[in-house]
C-alpha positions as CSV (number, residue, x, y, z in Angstrom):
1,M,-10.9,-14.4,-34.4
2,T,-8.5,-11.4,-35.3
3,A,-5.4,-10.6,-33.4
4,Q,-7.2,-7.6,-32.2
5,E,-10.1,-9.4,-30.9
6,Q,-8.1,-12.1,-29.4
7,Y,-5.8,-9.4,-27.5
8,L,-8.8,-7.6,-26.3
9,A,-10.6,-10.8,-25.0
10,E,-7.3,-11.7,-23.2
11,L,-7.3,-8.1,-21.6
12,K,-10.8,-8.4,-20.4
13,Q,-10.0,-11.6,-18.6
14,H,-7.6,-9.6,-16.4
15,L,-9.9,-6.8,-15.7
16,G,-12.2,-8.5,-13.1
17,M,-11.6,-6.0,-10.5
18,L,-13.3,-3.5,-12.4
19,T,-17.2,-3.2,-12.8
20,A,-19.1,-4.1,-15.8
21,D,-19.3,-0.6,-17.1
22,E,-15.8,0.1,-16.5
23,Q,-14.7,-2.8,-18.3
24,A,-16.9,-1.8,-21.3
25,E,-15.3,1.6,-21.2
26,V,-12.0,0.1,-21.4
27,M,-12.8,-2.4,-24.1
28,D,-14.5,0.5,-26.2
29,F,-11.4,2.8,-25.8
30,Y,-8.7,0.2,-26.7
31,D,-10.9,-1.3,-29.6
32,E,-10.9,2.2,-31.0
33,Y,-7.4,2.8,-30.3
34,L,-6.2,-0.3,-32.1
35,F,-8.3,0.5,-35.1
36,D,-7.1,4.1,-35.2
37,A,-3.3,3.1,-34.8
38,D,-3.9,0.4,-37.5
39,L,-2.2,-2.5,-35.3
40,T,-3.4,-5.6,-36.9
41,T,-0.8,-8.2,-35.6
42,R,-0.2,-9.6,-32.3
43,A,3.5,-8.4,-32.5
44,E,2.5,-4.9,-33.3
45,I,0.0,-4.6,-30.6
46,E,2.4,-5.9,-27.9
47,K,5.1,-3.7,-29.0
48,R,2.8,-0.7,-28.4
49,L,0.8,-1.9,-25.4
50,G,2.6,-4.7,-23.9
51,S,1.1,-8.0,-23.2
52,P,-2.8,-8.1,-22.1
53,R,-1.4,-8.9,-18.5
54,Q,1.0,-5.8,-18.6
55,L,-1.8,-3.7,-19.8
56,S,-4.4,-4.8,-17.5
57,R,-2.0,-3.8,-14.5
58,K,-1.7,-0.5,-15.8
59,I,-5.3,0.1,-16.2
60,L,-6.2,-1.4,-12.8
61,A,-3.5,1.0,-11.4
62,D,-4.8,4.1,-13.2
63,Y,-8.4,3.1,-12.0
64,S,-7.3,2.5,-8.5
65,I,-5.3,5.8,-8.2
66,H,-8.5,7.7,-9.7
67,Q,-10.8,5.9,-7.1
68,E,-8.3,6.7,-4.2
69,E,-8.4,10.5,-5.1
70,T,-11.9,10.5,-5.1
71,N,-12.2,8.7,-1.8
72,S,-9.7,10.9,-0.4
73,A,-11.7,14.1,-1.1
74,D,-14.6,12.6,1.0
75,A,-12.9,10.7,3.7
76,N,-9.7,9.0,4.7
77,S,-9.0,5.9,2.9
78,S,-9.0,2.6,4.6
79,P,-5.7,0.9,5.3
80,R,-6.7,-2.1,3.1
81,S,-7.5,0.2,0.1
82,K,-4.1,1.7,0.5
83,I,-2.4,-1.7,0.5
84,K,-4.4,-2.9,-2.4
85,L,-3.6,0.4,-4.3
86,T,0.2,0.1,-3.4
87,I,0.4,-3.5,-4.8
88,L,-1.5,-2.7,-8.0
89,I,0.8,0.4,-8.6
90,L,3.9,-1.8,-7.9
91,L,2.7,-4.5,-10.3
92,A,2.0,-2.0,-13.0
93,A,5.4,-0.2,-12.5
94,I,7.3,-3.4,-12.6
95,S,5.6,-4.4,-16.0
96,M,6.6,-1.3,-17.5
97,L,10.3,-1.7,-16.6
98,T,12.9,-4.0,-17.9
99,I,13.8,-7.1,-15.7
100,G,16.7,-5.2,-14.1
101,G,14.6,-2.2,-13.2
102,G,11.9,-4.1,-11.9
103,I,14.2,-6.0,-9.6
104,I,15.6,-2.7,-8.3
105,L,12.2,-1.3,-7.8
106,F,10.7,-4.4,-6.3
107,G,13.8,-4.6,-3.9
108,G,13.4,-0.9,-2.9
109,F,9.8,-1.7,-2.0
110,I,10.5,-4.9,-0.1
111,T,13.0,-2.7,2.2
112,M,10.6,0.0,2.7
113,V,8.0,-2.6,3.9
114,A,10.7,-4.4,5.9
115,V,11.4,-1.1,7.8
116,L,7.7,-0.5,8.4
117,F,7.4,-4.0,9.9
118,S,10.4,-3.6,11.9
119,F,9.1,-0.3,13.2
120,G,5.7,-1.8,14.0
121,I,7.2,-4.9,15.8
122,T,9.5,-2.6,17.9
123,A,6.7,-0.2,18.7
124,L,4.5,-3.0,19.8
125,A,7.2,-4.5,22.0
126,I,7.9,-1.2,23.8
127,L,4.1,-0.7,24.3
128,A,3.7,-4.2,25.7
129,A,6.7,-3.7,28.1
130,I,5.5,-0.6,29.4
131,F,2.0,-2.0,29.8
132,V,3.1,-4.9,31.8
133,A,5.7,-3.0,33.9
134,G,2.9,-0.4,34.7
135,F,0.6,-3.4,36.0
136,V,3.5,-5.1,38.0
137,A,4.4,-1.8,39.7
138,I,0.8,-1.3,40.6
139,Y,0.5,-4.8,41.9
140,M,3.7,-4.4,43.9
141,G,2.7,-0.9,45.1
142,V,-0.6,-2.1,46.6
143,G,1.0,-5.1,48.3
144,L,3.7,-2.5,50.1
145,L,1.0,-0.1,51.0
146,F,0.3,-2.2,54.2
147,T,4.2,-2.7,55.1
148,N,6.0,0.3,53.8
149,W,3.6,2.9,52.4
150,A,6.2,5.2,51.1
151,V,7.7,2.6,48.7
152,G,4.1,1.5,48.0
153,L,3.1,4.8,46.9
154,F,6.4,5.2,44.8
155,Y,5.4,2.1,43.1
156,L,1.8,3.0,42.6
157,G,3.0,6.3,41.1
158,A,5.3,4.6,38.7
159,G,2.7,2.0,37.7
160,L,0.3,4.8,36.9
161,S,2.9,6.7,35.0
162,C,3.6,3.8,32.9
163,L,-0.1,3.2,32.1
164,A,-0.5,7.0,31.2
165,G,2.7,6.6,28.8
166,F,1.2,3.7,27.3
167,L,-2.2,5.4,26.6
168,I,-0.2,8.4,25.1
169,M,2.2,6.5,23.0
170,T,-0.2,4.0,21.6
171,P,-2.0,6.5,19.3
172,L,1.3,8.2,18.4
173,C,2.8,4.7,17.1
174,I,-0.3,3.9,15.3
175,M,-0.2,7.3,13.6
176,A,3.5,6.9,12.8
177,V,2.8,3.5,11.2
178,R,0.1,4.9,9.3
179,E,2.3,7.8,8.0
180,I,5.1,5.4,7.1
181,A,2.4,3.3,5.2
182,R,1.1,6.4,3.5
183,G,4.9,7.5,2.4
184,I,5.5,4.0,0.8
185,S,2.2,4.3,-0.9
186,N,3.0,8.0,-2.1
187,F,6.6,6.8,-3.3
188,T,5.2,3.8,-5.2
189,R,2.7,6.1,-6.8
190,Y,5.4,8.6,-7.6
191,C,7.7,6.0,-9.3
192,Y,4.8,4.8,-11.4
193,T,4.0,8.3,-12.6
194,K,7.5,9.1,-13.6
195,I,7.9,5.6,-15.3
196,K,4.6,6.5,-17.2
197,E,5.9,10.0,-18.2
198,R,9.3,8.6,-19.4
199,R,7.4,5.8,-21.5
200,A,5.1,8.6,-22.9
201,V,8.3,10.5,-24.1
202,R,9.9,7.6,-25.7
């Protein structure tokens, strides 16, 4: 088996997320690419394309971005697909950087995820507190109606206001979390695109 055949065989092993037709398209493209570029040794191939794993991450990221753009034209993408896309792009971007650059990019990504997680936990805690406070106020209000109706009505009003606030804030918090997640995904895609452009110039 030649170095080209060995490289392509290893590359195909890392493309399991693609369909059979997509894998065949990739294999045909890089088979022709290696032939036209006259890359015959493993060292020459990896100097130009990187290791099979690195190249596969780039290919999977490119296919996922294309698929995401296609899906976005029809309907909103699912959160799971955006998470998958973000991870693939991050891995592809890191594989194209030096160790130092990869650590910086990964650290930035972890920081943004931590901010998103903190915001989600804080929002969840606030919503839970409002929900519980509303039910407690309503419970106290019902009990006080028969002994002190004015205070009872006050607690009922406060409880209903809390529940109304809960119903209003819940979709807003969900929307905010989705927008932050979309921002992280778009930022990761932007970094990946810039890294590709810089490598292309080199």
